[in-house]
N, C-alpha and C positions, 0 to 999 in steps of 0.2 A: 625691306626691314625698316622700321621706324627709327628715327634718330635716337630716341630715348633708349632703345635696345642696343644700338651701336655704342652709345656712350656709357651704358650701364648706369643710368641715372637712378636716383632714389625712387622716383616715380615708377620706373620700370621694375625695380625690386619689389615695390609694393604691389603692383599689378601681378607680377610673377607669383606672388605669395597667395593670391586669392583662390586659385583652385584647391591648394592644400588647406587653405582656411575653410573652404566649404566642407571638406571632409573632416577637418578638425571640429567644426561646429556641429556636424552630424554626430561625431564621436562624443562630443560634450553632452549633447542631448541624450545619447544612449547611456552614458555614464550617470547622468543626473536622474534619468527617469525610468530606465528599464527595470532595475531591481524594485524600485518604488512602485511602479505601476503593476508589475507582476505580483507583488506581495499584497498591496493594499486594494487593488481593484479586482484582481482575479484570484487572490487567495492562495498563491503558490507558496510552498514551504521552502526552506533553505536550499535543500539539494535540488528541488525542481527549478528554482531560480538559477542555480549553477548549471543545470542541463541546458536551459535556454541560452545562457551566456556562452556555453561551449559550442553552440551551433556555428557561430561565426568563425572562430578560430579554426575549426575543422575545415571550413571552406577556404580559409586563408592559406592553409598549408599547401593546398594545390593551386589556388587562384593566384596568389602573389607571384611565385616564381614563373608560372605559366604565362601570366599577363606580361611580366617583365621580359621574358624570353621572346615572346611574340612581338612586343612593341620594339625590341631591339632590331628585329629583322624586317618587319612590314612597314609599308607606307601607304596610307589611304586617308581620305577626307582631309588632305592637306597636312598630315603629320604622322608621326609614329606614336606619340603619347596622346595627342588630341582625341582620337576616336574613343579611347578607353576612359578619358576624363568625361567626355560627353555621355557615354553609356552609363558609367558609374554614378555620375551626378544626378542624372534623370531618375535612375532606379532608386537611389538613396532618398530622393524627395518623395517618391511614391510610397516607399516603405515607412517613411515618417508619417505620412498621411494614414497608413494602415495601423500604426502602433496603438493609438487609443481606440481603435475600432475593431480589435481582434474578436470581441464577442459578437459584433454585428456580422463580421465575415464568417464566423462559425455558424451563426444562425442562418445566414444566407445560403451557405453550402449545404447545411443540413446533415453533415456527417463529420466523423472524426472528433477526437477529444480536443478540449480547449488548449491543452499543453502542446498538442501536435500543431495546431494552427499557430500558436504563439512561437513555437520553435521555427516553423516555416518562415514566418515574418522576420524573426530575429536573424535567421540564416541568410535570407535574401538581403536584409538591411546591411548586415555585416559584410556579406560578399560584395555588395555594391561599393561599400567603403574600401574594401580590399582591392577591388578592381581599379579604383581611382587613386588611392593613396600612393601606390607604387609609381604610376606615371606622373602624378603631381610633384613627387619628390625627385624623380629622375629627370624631369624637364629642367629643373633648376641646374643640375649638373651639366645637362646638354648645352645650355645657353650661357654658362659662365666659365671662365678659365680657372685653372687650379690655383690654389693659394688663398690670399685674403678675399678675393672676389667670390670664391666658392663659399668660404666661411660666412661672408656677408649675406650671400643668398639664403643660406639655411638659418642664420640668426634672424634675418628679416622675416623669413617664413614663420618662425616661431613667435616673433614679436607681433606680427599682424594676426596670425592664427590665434595666439594666446589672448590678444586683446578682444577678439570676437568670442573666444571661449569665456572670458570674463563677462561679456555681454550676455552670453547664453545663461550663465548661472544667475546673473542679476535679474534677467527676465523671469527665470524660474522662482527666484526669491520674492520678487515684487508682484508679479501677475500670475504666478502659478505655472505648474509644469505643462498643463494642457495648452495654455497660450504659447509657451515656449516651443512645443512640438509643432503647432500650426505655423508659427512665425518661421521656424526652421525650414519648412517645406519651400517657402519662397526664397529665402536667403541661399540655401544650398543649390537650388537650381540656377539662380542668377550668378553666383560666384563661380560656379562650374563652367558656365557657358560664355558669359560676356568677355572675360579676359582672353579667351582664345581668338577673339577678333583682332587683337593687336600683337599677340606673341607669335613670332615666326620661328619655327623649329628649323635647325640645320638639316638639310637632306642627307649629308654625310657627316658622321661624327669624327672630328679630327683626333688623331692620336699623337702622342708625344714620341720622341725618339726611342725612349726606353720601353715602349709598349707596342712596337711594330709587331704585327701578327697577333695582337691581343694577349701578349705574354707578360704584362706588367703585374698581374695579380700576386699579392703577397699573402699566401695561404696561411703561413705560420702566424702572422699578426692578425689575419682575419679570424682565425679560430679563437684567439684571445678576445677579440672584440665581440664575437658572437656570444661567448659564455658570459663575459662581463655584462653585456647588455641584457642577456636573458635573466640574470639574477635581479637586475634593476626592475624589470617588468614583473617578475614573480612577486616582488614586494609591493609595487604600485598597484597591480591588478587585484591583489588580495584586498587592499584598501578600497578600491573602486567597487568591487562586487559586494563586499560584506559589511561595509561601513554602516548600512542601515540596521543590521543586526546589533552591532556594537552600540549604536545610538539608542536603539530601543531598550537594551538592557541597562546601560550605564546612566542614561539620562531619564528614562521613563519607567524603569523597573520591570519591563516586560520579559517574561520567561517563556510564554507560549507564543511563538512567532507566527502562528497561523490564526491567532485569535483576531476577531474583528474589533478594531479600535474605532472610537468616535471619529467622524470626519475631520473635526478640528484638530485632533491629535495627529492624524495622518498628515494633515496639511502642515502642522508644525514640524513634524519629522522631515517632510520634504523640504521645508524652508531651511532647516539647519543643514541638511545635505547640500542644498544649493549655495548657501552662504559659505560653507566650508570649501567647496570646490571653486567658488568665486574668488576667495582669497588665495587659494593655491594657484589658480590660473592668473590672477592679477600679478603676483610675484613672477610667475613663469612667463608672463608677457613682457614685463618691463626689463628683466635682466638680460636676455640674450643679446640684443643689439646694442644696449647702452652700458652694460656692465661686463658680461661674459666675453664678448668679442674683444674689447680693449685688453682684458686680462690675458686672453689667448695669445695676443700679439707679444706679450711680455714673457709668459712662462710656458706657452704651448697649449694646444687643445686638450691633450690627454691629462696633463696635470690639473688643469682647470676643472675638467670633468670629474676626476678622482676626488677633488676637494668638495665639489658641490654635492656629489652623491654621498660622501661621508657625512655632510651636514644633514642630509635627508634621513639617514639612519638615526641620528641623534633626535631629530624631530619626531620620529615615530615612537621613540621611547618617551618623549614628552606627551604624546597622545595618551599613552598608558597611564602616566602619572596625573595629568591634568584634564584628560578628556571626558570626565564625568559632568562637566558643565560646558555649555556652548562657548563661553568665553575662552576657556582653556583649549577647547578643540580648535577654535579659530586662530589662536596664537600659534599653536603647534603646526597648523596647516600653512600659516604664513612662512614659517621657517622651512617646512618641507618644500615649499615652492621654489627654493633655491636649487634643490636637486631636480625638481620637475622641469625647471627652465633649461637645465643642461641635458636631461634625458631626451627631451623632445627636439633638440636642435643639434648639439655637438656630435653625437654618434654618427649622424648621417654624413657630416663633413669629414670626420675621421675615417669612416668606412670608404667613402668615395675616393680618397687619396690612395687607397690600397688595391684598387681594381682597375682593369682596362676600361677606358671610357666607352668603347664600342660594345661592352657587355654590361653597362651600368644598370639597365632595367632588370636583367637577370639577377645580378648580384644584389640589387635592392630588394628583389623578391626573396632571395635566399636570406638576406639580412632580416626580413620580416619574420622568418621562422623563429628568430630569437625573441620575438614579441608574442607570436601566436602560440607557440608551444608552452611557454609559461602560463598563458591564459587558459590553456586546456588543463594544465595541472591544477591551477587555482579552481577551475570550474568542476572538474571531475573527481579530484582527490580532496582538496582542502575543504570543500563544502561538507563532505561527510565527516571529516575530522572535526571541523568547527561545530557542526551540529551535535556531535557526541560529547563535547566538552561543555560543562556548565558555564565556566567563566569565559566570556567572549573577549577578554584581554588577549586571548590567543591570537585574534585577528591581527593585532598590531605587533605582537611578539614575532609572528611569522614575517610581517612586513619589515620590521627593524633588522632582523637577522639576515633576511634575503638581501636587503640593500647594503648592509655592512659587508657581506661576502662580495657583492658587486664592486664595492669600492676597492677592496683588496685586489680583485682580479683586474680592475682598470689600472692599478699600479704596475701591473706586469705588461701592459700594452706599450709598445714602442711608438714614439712620435715618427711620422713618416719623414723620410729624408728630404722630401720636397719642402715640407714645412720647416725643418731644421735649417735649411739653406736660405729660404726666402723670408721666413717670418721671424726667426728667432735670433738672427744676427743683429 
């Protein structure tokens, strides 16, 4: 084991964050480009885009808990999380390469509809992210002790990952989405594989006195966490998938969402989306390690998270009021970034303190259901509802209400006793 890992130096936290950063970068590309490329290049309508987005979460329902359970039990290629990070990172890079070439893949195969090929690519892409995301998050809990060190691991994860998420959207805004996709192929592969050369996983996961036999799990609090997190993602995912429809109507007056628009208009729409998510992720990157972590030490993780999510609900109302112009959209996204910073960092630390360490991968997979099940609802249900309503303000009404419910549910979650003793005194 290298000295930086023994001492838990900042350099080690940064390197430890890179595999999750690779998957976060791949996810940023998916968010920024998938709906855009399906609608503008391949001509898919709203519910067809929703079907493509649904493919990945369907895979995640099975993939995440299964990969988590297996990685808790097996050891090969020098680790329990390492093999799945390698496989998932490599596959994600290949699917990124396939994304702008779906039509060429379709022509090469000579059979099947375009939407079937697109769904297959999206399914494999999202499955590869799901394969890796669980181990990249679980490995942080494996190599850090409970308490502030654990929180620091996840807030550093989001700060590093969020910074590269900002880079992803900046690349899309400056050089275009196609350059972003091809750049992502190399970054995802490098950040998935290279850190594994210096991170040493423990062969045995140490348990504390109160989790002997793996009985630490606090199911009552876990259910509260699952439902609270699910409503957060219901609101966030609605924004991610359908923001292109909102922008087309509110900023460009488009009502026929399958109509072919001039290439310069499509590029402008893509740029607005990229800048919006760049701002969202810039705030989301800066806050966790430098703002949220110090606040959690004073008032606790749960209360900090509740307040941040509540701010995000207000920001979504701001999109409805001011989002008819790019400037108004950008400002509201900056405020929403406060909630985004919390959503992608604090719940993992909160959840990890409520489960047995020897089952971390499995419970991290179960926790992922509070992310992918809302994605399915957004893709398979909300798409038809949004398509049937003429005023696309409904997109952010759904987002605001969902996140407000999440904030209320987080207020019911109890801070873990470990945190109360060690962090809040």
